[in-house]
C-alpha positions as CSV (number, residue, x, y, z in Angstrom):
1,M,1.7,16.6,-17.4
2,T,0.1,13.7,-15.6
3,Y,-2.8,12.1,-17.4
4,G,-4.0,10.0,-14.5
5,I,-3.2,8.3,-11.2
6,A,-4.3,4.8,-10.2
7,T,-4.0,3.2,-6.9
8,I,-4.0,-0.6,-6.3
9,T,-4.4,-1.6,-2.7
10,I,-4.1,-5.2,-1.5
11,K,-4.1,-7.1,1.8
12,K,-0.6,-7.6,3.0
13,K,0.5,-11.2,3.6
14,A,2.9,-11.9,6.4
15,G,6.5,-12.6,5.5
16,I,6.5,-10.8,2.2
17,K,8.4,-7.7,1.6
18,Y,6.5,-6.2,-1.3
19,S,8.7,-3.2,-1.7
20,S,11.8,-5.4,-2.4
21,I,9.9,-7.5,-5.0
22,I,8.1,-4.7,-6.7
23,K,10.5,-1.8,-6.8
24,L,9.9,1.9,-7.0
25,R,10.1,2.5,-10.7
26,K,10.3,5.5,-12.9
27,Y,9.7,4.9,-16.6
28,K,9.8,7.4,-19.4
29,R,6.0,8.0,-19.2
30,S,5.0,6.6,-15.9
31,S,6.1,5.9,-12.3
32,I,5.2,3.3,-9.7
33,K,5.5,3.9,-5.9
34,V,5.0,1.2,-3.3
35,A,3.9,2.0,0.3
36,E,3.6,-0.9,2.8
37,R,1.3,-0.3,5.7
38,K,0.5,-2.5,8.7
39,G,-2.2,-4.5,7.0
40,S,-2.1,-3.4,3.4
41,V,0.2,-2.5,0.5
42,N,-0.6,0.4,-1.8
43,F,0.8,0.8,-5.3
44,R,0.5,4.3,-6.7
45,I,0.8,4.6,-10.5
46,A,1.1,8.0,-12.2
47,A,1.3,8.2,-16.0
48,D,1.4,10.7,-18.8
49,D,-1.2,8.8,-21.0
50,A,-3.7,6.0,-20.8
51,T,-1.4,3.5,-22.5
52,A,1.4,4.1,-20.0
53,L,-1.1,3.9,-17.1
54,R,-2.4,0.5,-18.3
55,A,1.1,-0.9,-19.0
56,S,2.3,0.1,-15.5
57,A,-0.8,-1.3,-13.8
58,N,-0.3,-4.5,-15.8
59,A,3.3,-4.7,-14.6
60,V,2.2,-4.4,-11.0
61,L,-0.6,-7.0,-11.4
62,R,1.9,-9.5,-13.1
63,E,4.2,-9.3,-10.2
64,L,1.4,-9.8,-7.8
65,Q,0.4,-12.9,-9.7
66,V,3.9,-14.3,-9.4
67,I,3.8,-13.7,-5.6
68,E,0.4,-15.4,-5.4
69,G,1.7,-18.3,-7.4
70,I,4.7,-18.8,-5.1
71,E,2.3,-18.7,-2.1
72,K,0.1,-21.4,-3.7
73,V,3.1,-23.6,-4.3
74,K,4.3,-23.1,-0.7
75,L,0.9,-24.1,0.6
76,K,0.8,-27.3,-1.6
77,K,4.2,-28.3,-0.3
78,G,3.4,-27.6,3.3
79,V,5.9,-24.8,3.6
80,V,4.9,-22.2,6.2
81,A,6.0,-18.6,5.5
């Protein structure tokens, strides 16, 4: 039984293949699906309970923070993606 579903939508940045960084995952109590569109990326999280939903959302957000950090370093060093 699914407790809840959460969707995180972000603006897609050029040159980043989100689905290869944040993989489709199936955990014991939740799952994460990634759908890349022309201008956005959608992360769909389904979970059996609130704790699993929060943990999976946090996992996605942590990986997005890593991507954001890499982009900031590239900008500081003058690397163009």
